[in-house]
C-alpha positions in Angstrom: 130.4 156.5 146.7 132.0 153.1 145.7 130.3 151.4 142.5 129.4 147.9 143.1 130.8 145.3 141.1 128.8 142.0 141.2 129.9 138.6 140.4 127.7 136.1 138.3 126.4 134.1 141.7 125.4 137.3 142.8 123.6 138.8 140.0 121.9 134.9 139.9 121.2 134.9 143.6 119.9 138.5 143.9 117.5 137.9 140.7 116.0 134.8 142.2 115.1 136.4 145.3 113.9 139.3 143.9 111.9 137.3 141.5 110.4 135.3 144.2 109.0 138.6 145.6 111.6 137.7 149.0 113.4 141.6 148.3 111.2 144.8 148.3 113.5 146.8 145.7 111.6 149.9 147.2 111.7 149.4 151.0 114.7 146.9 151.5 114.1 146.5 155.0 110.6 145.4 154.5 112.3 142.5 152.6 110.3 139.0 153.2 113.6 137.0 153.3 114.3 139.1 156.3 111.1 138.3 157.8 111.9 134.7 157.6 115.4 135.2 158.7 114.2 137.1 162.1 111.7 134.5 162.7 112.2 132.4 165.6 111.4 128.5 164.8 110.1 128.3 168.7 108.3 130.3 170.7 111.1 131.0 173.3 114.3 131.4 171.5 116.1 130.8 175.3 115.2 127.2 175.5 117.7 124.2 174.8 115.4 123.1 172.0 116.1 126.1 170.1 117.5 125.3 166.6 119.7 128.5 165.7 121.4 129.7 167.9 120.1 133.7 168.4 123.4 135.0 168.1 123.7 133.3 164.6 120.1 134.6 163.6 120.9 137.9 164.7 124.1 138.0 162.7 122.4 136.5 159.5 119.9 138.7 159.5 122.2 141.6 160.1 124.1 140.2 156.9 121.8 140.2 155.0 120.0 143.1 155.6 123.0 145.0 154.7 124.0 142.9 151.7 120.2 143.5 150.2 120.2 147.1 151.3 123.4 147.8 149.1 122.2 145.5 146.4 119.1 147.5 145.8 121.1 150.6 145.2 123.2 148.6 142.7 121.7 149.3 139.4 123.5 146.0 138.1 121.6 144.3 140.8 118.2 145.8 140.7 117.8 145.5 136.3 119.5 142.0 136.6 117.8 139.6 134.2 115.6 136.8 135.6 
C-alpha cells in the first residue's frame, strides 16, 4: 500500500471538513458532505431547470468519495491539527 503524502492545502481542507462534522472518520461513506453532494436541487433532475448536470453530480460524488476514503486511511490527514 502506498503511503499518502498530503500537501498543506489538502491537510487544511480535510481538517476543516472533519472539524465541521462533514467527514465521518469511522464511516467515510456516511460523511455528510457526500450526502450534500448527492442531493438534487430539484425534485426531478431530468428537467431543464436542473442547475447541475446529473452526470457532473455523480462524477463529483465519486471523486469526493474516493478522496475521503483514501484520506481517512492516511494518518497524516486523520490526525491533522485543526
